[in-house]
Jmol script that loads the backbone (N, CA, C; Angstrom):
load data "model"
ATOM      1  N   UNK A   1       2.069  39.729  33.279  1.00  0.00           N
ATOM      2  CA  UNK A   1       3.277  38.971  33.524  1.00  0.00           C
ATOM      3  C   UNK A   1       3.005  37.468  33.365  1.00  0.00           C
ATOM      4  N   UNK A   2       1.900  36.988  33.904  1.00  0.00           N
ATOM      5  CA  UNK A   2       1.551  35.572  33.802  1.00  0.00           C
ATOM      6  C   UNK A   2       1.278  35.217  32.343  1.00  0.00           C
ATOM      7  N   UNK A   3       0.632  36.133  31.622  1.00  0.00           N
ATOM      8  CA  UNK A   3       0.310  35.874  30.215  1.00  0.00           C
ATOM      9  C   UNK A   3       1.589  35.725  29.389  1.00  0.00           C
ATOM     10  N   UNK A   4       2.568  36.554  29.631  1.00  0.00           N
ATOM     11  CA  UNK A   4       3.842  36.443  28.913  1.00  0.00           C
ATOM     12  C   UNK A   4       4.512  35.105  29.211  1.00  0.00           C
ATOM     13  N   UNK A   5       4.456  34.659  30.444  1.00  0.00           N
ATOM     14  CA  UNK A   5       5.038  33.385  30.831  1.00  0.00           C
ATOM     15  C   UNK A   5       4.323  32.228  30.123  1.00  0.00           C
ATOM     16  N   UNK A   6       3.011  32.265  30.035  1.00  0.00           N
ATOM     17  CA  UNK A   6       2.251  31.225  29.339  1.00  0.00           C
ATOM     18  C   UNK A   6       2.565  31.211  27.844  1.00  0.00           C
ATOM     19  N   UNK A   7       2.683  32.390  27.241  1.00  0.00           N
ATOM     20  CA  UNK A   7       3.024  32.468  25.824  1.00  0.00           C
ATOM     21  C   UNK A   7       4.435  31.922  25.597  1.00  0.00           C
ATOM     22  N   UNK A   8       5.360  32.249  26.454  1.00  0.00           N
ATOM     23  CA  UNK A   8       6.732  31.758  26.351  1.00  0.00           C
ATOM     24  C   UNK A   8       6.771  30.230  26.487  1.00  0.00           C
ATOM     25  N   UNK A   9       6.048  29.695  27.440  1.00  0.00           N
ATOM     26  CA  UNK A   9       5.989  28.235  27.617  1.00  0.00           C
ATOM     27  C   UNK A   9       5.387  27.587  26.364  1.00  0.00           C
ATOM     28  N   UNK A  10       4.354  28.182  25.807  1.00  0.00           N
ATOM     29  CA  UNK A  10       3.734  27.663  24.582  1.00  0.00           C
ATOM     30  C   UNK A  10       4.687  27.683  23.406  1.00  0.00           C
ATOM     31  N   UNK A  11       5.444  28.759  23.257  1.00  0.00           N
ATOM     32  CA  UNK A  11       6.407  28.852  22.160  1.00  0.00           C
ATOM     33  C   UNK A  11       7.536  27.846  22.312  1.00  0.00           C
ATOM     34  N   UNK A  12       8.024  27.662  23.534  1.00  0.00           N
ATOM     35  CA  UNK A  12       9.063  26.666  23.780  1.00  0.00           C
ATOM     36  C   UNK A  12       8.525  25.267  23.480  1.00  0.00           C
ATOM     37  N   UNK A  13       7.307  24.970  23.901  1.00  0.00           N
ATOM     38  CA  UNK A  13       6.698  23.671  23.618  1.00  0.00           C
ATOM     39  C   UNK A  13       6.519  23.438  22.132  1.00  0.00           C
ATOM     40  N   UNK A  14       6.082  24.454  21.415  1.00  0.00           N
ATOM     41  CA  UNK A  14       5.910  24.347  19.964  1.00  0.00           C
ATOM     42  C   UNK A  14       7.257  24.135  19.277  1.00  0.00           C
ATOM     43  N   UNK A  15       8.272  24.858  19.687  1.00  0.00           N
ATOM     44  CA  UNK A  15       9.603  24.688  19.105  1.00  0.00           C
ATOM     45  C   UNK A  15      10.128  23.287  19.382  1.00  0.00           C
ATOM     46  N   UNK A  16       9.927  22.771  20.583  1.00  0.00           N
ATOM     47  CA  UNK A  16      10.359  21.419  20.931  1.00  0.00           C
ATOM     48  C   UNK A  16       9.652  20.393  20.043  1.00  0.00           C
ATOM     49  N   UNK A  17       8.350  20.548  19.879  1.00  0.00           N
ATOM     50  CA  UNK A  17       7.578  19.623  19.037  1.00  0.00           C
ATOM     51  C   UNK A  17       8.068  19.656  17.592  1.00  0.00           C
ATOM     52  N   UNK A  18       8.283  20.839  17.038  1.00  0.00           N
ATOM     53  CA  UNK A  18       8.710  20.959  15.642  1.00  0.00           C
ATOM     54  C   UNK A  18      10.113  20.395  15.429  1.00  0.00           C
ATOM     55  N   UNK A  19      11.003  20.631  16.370  1.00  0.00           N
ATOM     56  CA  UNK A  19      12.366  20.102  16.248  1.00  0.00           C
ATOM     57  C   UNK A  19      12.358  18.585  16.332  1.00  0.00           C
ATOM     58  N   UNK A  20      11.598  18.021  17.262  1.00  0.00           N
ATOM     59  CA  UNK A  20      11.516  16.562  17.385  1.00  0.00           C
ATOM     60  C   UNK A  20      10.916  15.948  16.115  1.00  0.00           C
ATOM     61  N   UNK A  21       9.916  16.586  15.570  1.00  0.00           N
ATOM     62  CA  UNK A  21       9.274  16.075  14.349  1.00  0.00           C
ATOM     63  C   UNK A  21      10.229  16.169  13.159  1.00  0.00           C
ATOM     64  N   UNK A  22      10.995  17.210  13.068  1.00  0.00           N
ATOM     65  CA  UNK A  22      11.942  17.392  11.969  1.00  0.00           C
ATOM     66  C   UNK A  22      13.088  16.389  12.048  1.00  0.00           C
ATOM     67  N   UNK A  23      13.554  16.087  13.252  1.00  0.00           N
ATOM     68  CA  UNK A  23      14.698  15.197  13.421  1.00  0.00           C
ATOM     69  C   UNK A  23      14.323  13.711  13.431  1.00  0.00           C
ATOM     70  N   UNK A  24      13.056  13.391  13.557  1.00  0.00           N
ATOM     71  CA  UNK A  24      12.628  11.985  13.589  1.00  0.00           C
ATOM     72  C   UNK A  24      12.838  11.353  12.213  1.00  0.00           C
ATOM     73  N   UNK A  25      13.272  10.088  12.178  1.00  0.00           N
ATOM     74  CA  UNK A  25      13.459   9.418  10.888  1.00  0.00           C
ATOM     75  C   UNK A  25      12.114   9.197  10.185  1.00  0.00           C
ATOM     76  N   UNK A  26      12.140   9.326   8.882  1.00  0.00           N
ATOM     77  CA  UNK A  26      10.921   9.134   8.103  1.00  0.00           C
ATOM     78  C   UNK A  26      10.550   7.655   8.100  1.00  0.00           C
ATOM     79  N   UNK A  27       9.261   7.334   8.177  1.00  0.00           N
ATOM     80  CA  UNK A  27       8.857   5.927   8.138  1.00  0.00           C
ATOM     81  C   UNK A  27       9.189   5.309   6.780  1.00  0.00           C
ATOM     82  N   UNK A  28       9.636   4.074   6.813  1.00  0.00           N
ATOM     83  CA  UNK A  28      10.009   3.385   5.577  1.00  0.00           C
ATOM     84  C   UNK A  28       8.764   3.079   4.755  1.00  0.00           C
ATOM     85  N   UNK A  29       8.820   3.403   3.482  1.00  0.00           N
ATOM     86  CA  UNK A  29       7.702   3.133   2.586  1.00  0.00           C
ATOM     87  C   UNK A  29       8.067   1.971   1.687  1.00  0.00           C
ATOM     88  N   UNK A  30       7.110   1.071   1.471  1.00  0.00           N
ATOM     89  CA  UNK A  30       7.413  -0.068   0.597  1.00  0.00           C
ATOM     90  C   UNK A  30       7.624   0.387  -0.845  1.00  0.00           C
ATOM     91  N   UNK A  31       8.435  -0.375  -1.561  1.00  0.00           N
ATOM     92  CA  UNK A  31       8.657  -0.075  -2.971  1.00  0.00           C
ATOM     93  C   UNK A  31       7.384  -0.376  -3.754  1.00  0.00           C
ATOM     94  N   UNK A  32       7.280   0.185  -4.938  1.00  0.00           N
ATOM     95  CA  UNK A  32       6.092  -0.033  -5.757  1.00  0.00           C
ATOM     96  C   UNK A  32       5.869  -1.509  -6.058  1.00  0.00           C
ATOM     97  N   UNK A  33       6.941  -2.297  -6.175  1.00  0.00           N
ATOM     98  CA  UNK A  33       6.785  -3.713  -6.457  1.00  0.00           C
ATOM     99  C   UNK A  33       6.081  -4.404  -5.302  1.00  0.00           C
ATOM    100  N   UNK A  34       6.299  -3.948  -4.084  1.00  0.00           N
ATOM    101  CA  UNK A  34       5.677  -4.563  -2.920  1.00  0.00           C
ATOM    102  C   UNK A  34       4.219  -4.149  -2.779  1.00  0.00           C
ATOM    103  N   UNK A  35       3.890  -2.966  -3.210  1.00  0.00           N
ATOM    104  CA  UNK A  35       2.525  -2.477  -3.035  1.00  0.00           C
ATOM    105  C   UNK A  35       1.593  -2.924  -4.145  1.00  0.00           C
ATOM    106  N   UNK A  36       2.102  -3.057  -5.368  1.00  0.00           N
ATOM    107  CA  UNK A  36       1.241  -3.349  -6.500  1.00  0.00           C
ATOM    108  C   UNK A  36       1.677  -4.650  -7.162  1.00  0.00           C
ATOM    109  N   UNK A  37       0.819  -5.650  -7.096  1.00  0.00           N
ATOM    110  CA  UNK A  37       1.114  -6.935  -7.738  1.00  0.00           C
ATOM    111  C   UNK A  37       0.669  -6.862  -9.195  1.00  0.00           C
ATOM    112  N   UNK A  38       1.382  -7.538 -10.104  1.00  0.00           N
ATOM    113  CA  UNK A  38       0.934  -7.562 -11.489  1.00  0.00           C
ATOM    114  C   UNK A  38      -0.407  -8.274 -11.597  1.00  0.00           C
ATOM    115  N   UNK A  39      -1.302  -7.715 -12.379  1.00  0.00           N
ATOM    116  CA  UNK A  39      -2.648  -8.252 -12.522  1.00  0.00           C
ATOM    117  C   UNK A  39      -2.786  -8.959 -13.869  1.00  0.00           C
ATOM    118  N   UNK A  40      -3.629 -10.003 -13.894  1.00  0.00           N
ATOM    119  CA  UNK A  40      -3.952 -10.725 -15.119  1.00  0.00           C
ATOM    120  C   UNK A  40      -5.469 -10.846 -15.214  1.00  0.00           C
ATOM    121  N   UNK A  41      -5.944 -11.168 -16.402  1.00  0.00           N
ATOM    122  CA  UNK A  41      -7.383 -11.260 -16.665  1.00  0.00           C
ATOM    123  C   UNK A  41      -7.757 -12.713 -16.917  1.00  0.00           C
ATOM    124  N   UNK A  42      -8.825 -13.163 -16.282  1.00  0.00           N
ATOM    125  CA  UNK A  42      -9.322 -14.516 -16.508  1.00  0.00           C
ATOM    126  C   UNK A  42      -9.838 -14.606 -17.939  1.00  0.00           C
ATOM    127  N   UNK A  43      -9.410 -15.636 -18.664  1.00  0.00           N
ATOM    128  CA  UNK A  43      -9.826 -15.820 -20.069  1.00  0.00           C
ATOM    129  C   UNK A  43     -11.309 -16.150 -20.180  1.00  0.00           C
ATOM    130  N   UNK A  44     -11.880 -16.709 -19.144  1.00  0.00           N
ATOM    131  CA  UNK A  44     -13.277 -17.157 -19.197  1.00  0.00           C
ATOM    132  C   UNK A  44     -14.266 -16.048 -18.828  1.00  0.00           C
ATOM    133  N   UNK A  45     -14.065 -15.431 -17.651  1.00  0.00           N
ATOM    134  CA  UNK A  45     -15.071 -14.470 -17.166  1.00  0.00           C
ATOM    135  C   UNK A  45     -14.596 -13.017 -17.187  1.00  0.00           C
ATOM    136  N   UNK A  46     -13.303 -12.782 -17.411  1.00  0.00           N
ATOM    137  CA  UNK A  46     -12.797 -11.415 -17.484  1.00  0.00           C
ATOM    138  C   UNK A  46     -12.414 -10.797 -16.155  1.00  0.00           C
ATOM    139  N   UNK A  47     -12.468 -11.577 -15.081  1.00  0.00           N
ATOM    140  CA  UNK A  47     -12.098 -11.068 -13.761  1.00  0.00           C
ATOM    141  C   UNK A  47     -10.603 -10.768 -13.720  1.00  0.00           C
ATOM    142  N   UNK A  48     -10.248  -9.615 -13.144  1.00  0.00           N
ATOM    143  CA  UNK A  48      -8.840  -9.267 -12.954  1.00  0.00           C
ATOM    144  C   UNK A  48      -8.430  -9.692 -11.546  1.00  0.00           C
ATOM    145  N   UNK A  49      -7.294 -10.379 -11.441  1.00  0.00           N
ATOM    146  CA  UNK A  49      -6.788 -10.837 -10.162  1.00  0.00           C
ATOM    147  C   UNK A  49      -5.272 -10.825 -10.183  1.00  0.00           C
ATOM    148  N   UNK A  50      -4.636 -10.837  -8.986  1.00  0.00           N
ATOM    149  CA  UNK A  50      -3.172 -10.850  -8.943  1.00  0.00           C
ATOM    150  C   UNK A  50      -2.615 -12.089  -9.637  1.00  0.00           C
ATOM    151  N   UNK A  51      -1.498 -11.917 -10.326  1.00  0.00           N
ATOM    152  CA  UNK A  51      -0.916 -13.004 -11.114  1.00  0.00           C
ATOM    153  C   UNK A  51      -0.566 -14.203 -10.254  1.00  0.00           C
ATOM    154  N   UNK A  52      -0.100 -13.984  -9.016  1.00  0.00           N
ATOM    155  CA  UNK A  52       0.291 -15.106  -8.172  1.00  0.00           C
ATOM    156  C   UNK A  52      -0.910 -15.915  -7.688  1.00  0.00           C
ATOM    157  N   UNK A  53      -2.128 -15.371  -7.766  1.00  0.00           N
ATOM    158  CA  UNK A  53      -3.321 -16.115  -7.368  1.00  0.00           C
ATOM    159  C   UNK A  53      -4.014 -16.791  -8.550  1.00  0.00           C
ATOM    160  N   UNK A  54      -3.607 -16.470  -9.757  1.00  0.00           N
ATOM    161  CA  UNK A  54      -4.251 -17.007 -10.953  1.00  0.00           C
ATOM    162  C   UNK A  54      -3.736 -18.404 -11.281  1.00  0.00           C
ATOM    163  N   UNK A  55      -4.535 -19.161 -12.022  1.00  0.00           N
ATOM    164  CA  UNK A  55      -4.148 -20.475 -12.511  1.00  0.00           C
ATOM    165  C   UNK A  55      -3.659 -20.266 -13.940  1.00  0.00           C
ATOM    166  N   UNK A  56      -2.392 -20.594 -14.192  1.00  0.00           N
ATOM    167  CA  UNK A  56      -1.785 -20.356 -15.498  1.00  0.00           C
ATOM    168  C   UNK A  56      -1.684 -21.662 -16.263  1.00  0.00           C
ATOM    169  N   UNK A  57      -1.994 -21.605 -17.558  1.00  0.00           N
ATOM    170  CA  UNK A  57      -1.804 -22.756 -18.436  1.00  0.00           C
ATOM    171  C   UNK A  57      -0.563 -22.535 -19.285  1.00  0.00           C
ATOM    172  N   UNK A  58      -0.132 -23.572 -19.963  1.00  0.00           N
ATOM    173  CA  UNK A  58       1.118 -23.528 -20.721  1.00  0.00           C
ATOM    174  C   UNK A  58       1.094 -22.475 -21.823  1.00  0.00           C
ATOM    175  N   UNK A  59      -0.058 -22.202 -22.408  1.00  0.00           N
ATOM    176  CA  UNK A  59      -0.126 -21.241 -23.517  1.00  0.00           C
ATOM    177  C   UNK A  59      -0.322 -19.801 -23.024  1.00  0.00           C
ATOM    178  N   UNK A  60       0.138 -19.527 -21.791  1.00  0.00           N
ATOM    179  CA  UNK A  60       0.116 -18.182 -21.202  1.00  0.00           C
ATOM    180  C   UNK A  60      -1.296 -17.619 -21.084  1.00  0.00           C
ATOM    181  N   UNK A  61      -2.236 -18.483 -20.735  1.00  0.00           N
ATOM    182  CA  UNK A  61      -3.596 -18.049 -20.429  1.00  0.00           C
ATOM    183  C   UNK A  61      -3.804 -18.206 -18.935  1.00  0.00           C
ATOM    184  N   UNK A  62      -4.555 -17.276 -18.366  1.00  0.00           N
ATOM    185  CA  UNK A  62      -4.773 -17.255 -16.922  1.00  0.00           C
ATOM    186  C   UNK A  62      -6.259 -17.403 -16.630  1.00  0.00           C
ATOM    187  N   UNK A  63      -6.555 -18.096 -15.503  1.00  0.00           N
ATOM    188  CA  UNK A  63      -7.928 -18.319 -15.084  1.00  0.00           C
ATOM    189  C   UNK A  63      -8.042 -18.042 -13.595  1.00  0.00           C
ATOM    190  N   UNK A  64      -9.253 -17.689 -13.166  1.00  0.00           N
ATOM    191  CA  UNK A  64      -9.467 -17.327 -11.762  1.00  0.00           C
ATOM    192  C   UNK A  64      -9.737 -18.539 -10.880  1.00  0.00           C
ATOM    193  N   UNK A  65     -10.191 -19.662 -11.456  1.00  0.00           N
ATOM    194  CA  UNK A  65     -10.486 -20.845 -10.656  1.00  0.00           C
ATOM    195  C   UNK A  65     -10.309 -22.099 -11.510  1.00  0.00           C
ATOM    196  N   UNK A  66     -10.332 -23.249 -10.855  1.00  0.00           N
ATOM    197  CA  UNK A  66     -10.154 -24.526 -11.532  1.00  0.00           C
ATOM    198  C   UNK A  66     -11.256 -24.786 -12.554  1.00  0.00           C
ATOM    199  N   UNK A  67     -12.483 -24.441 -12.215  1.00  0.00           N
ATOM    200  CA  UNK A  67     -13.620 -24.691 -13.101  1.00  0.00           C
ATOM    201  C   UNK A  67     -13.455 -23.930 -14.419  1.00  0.00           C
ATOM    202  N   UNK A  68     -12.999 -22.712 -14.358  1.00  0.00           N
ATOM    203  CA  UNK A  68     -12.797 -21.929 -15.582  1.00  0.00           C
ATOM    204  C   UNK A  68     -11.618 -22.473 -16.367  1.00  0.00           C
ATOM    205  N   UNK A  69     -10.591 -22.978 -15.706  1.00  0.00           N
ATOM    206  CA  UNK A  69      -9.438 -23.548 -16.391  1.00  0.00           C
ATOM    207  C   UNK A  69      -9.842 -24.833 -17.136  1.00  0.00           C
ATOM    208  N   UNK A  70     -10.750 -25.625 -16.547  1.00  0.00           N
ATOM    209  CA  UNK A  70     -11.223 -26.852 -17.170  1.00  0.00           C
ATOM    210  C   UNK A  70     -12.239 -26.566 -18.279  1.00  0.00           C
ATOM    211  N   UNK A  71     -12.886 -25.415 -18.223  1.00  0.00           N
ATOM    212  CA  UNK A  71     -13.915 -25.070 -19.203  1.00  0.00           C
ATOM    213  C   UNK A  71     -15.316 -25.387 -18.736  1.00  0.00           C
ATOM    214  N   UNK A  72     -15.472 -25.737 -17.464  1.00  0.00           N
ATOM    215  CA  UNK A  72     -16.811 -25.990 -16.897  1.00  0.00           C
ATOM    216  C   UNK A  72     -17.556 -24.662 -16.720  1.00  0.00           C
ATOM    217  N   UNK A  73     -18.856 -24.762 -16.691  1.00  0.00           N
ATOM    218  CA  UNK A  73     -19.679 -23.549 -16.446  1.00  0.00           C
ATOM    219  C   UNK A  73     -20.027 -23.400 -15.011  1.00  0.00           C
TER     220      UNK A  73
END
end "model"
wireframe off; spacefill off
backbone 0.3
color backbone group
């Protein structure tokens, strides 16, 4: 008799957990644009870095640092 009561309590608890999990709103996932930044390649050393962190020149060339943009070694 006690075993049946424990099994019943376990089944009710499992059903409660599954229903709560099913009805909970899904977590918002960022769009691909937010997760992946466009990458560019440094003309001098070949390093790939996010476009917003790169130094861009007028002729659409990108560099990873000021020294590479100037042509210093």
